[in-house]
C-alpha positions, 0 to 999 in steps of 0.5 A: 667668394669671387662670385660675389666680387663680380657681383659687387662690380656689376652693381658699381658699375650699374650704379655709374652707368645710372648716374650718367644716363642722360648722356648720350653713349648711355642711352643705348643702355638705358634702351637695353634696360628698358627692353629686357624681356625682348633682349632675354628672348632674343639672346635665347633664340640666338643661342639656340640657333648659333651659339649652341650648335658652334659649342658642340662642335669644338669650344672655342678659345675663351677670348672668341667666346668673349668677344661674341658675348660682347658683340652680341651685347653691342648689337642688343644695345643699339638695336633696341636703342633704334627701336625704342627711338620710333616705339614706346616699348620693345616687342615682348613688353608690348606684347606682354601689356596688350595680353595683360589688358 
């Protein structure tokens, strides 16, 4: 039941952000949504290099974990927004488009 409620909350939040997408603060979220493959691959690399060894030693408190997740999310949103100002697609999306021909 909790996962259903969480999923509905995320969908509701996404719809609310979609309605406000033309406002300046939503641009990083739109850019992140347009570069999801790049963000997904970057989060896997970040997790393998930094997070998994960090969790192996001793699991930090939940608050610390949530702060790290929030910082990573904000960092990815800002990085993709900056990237999209200069390039049409994210790096992984451009590579996939090139390979697909």
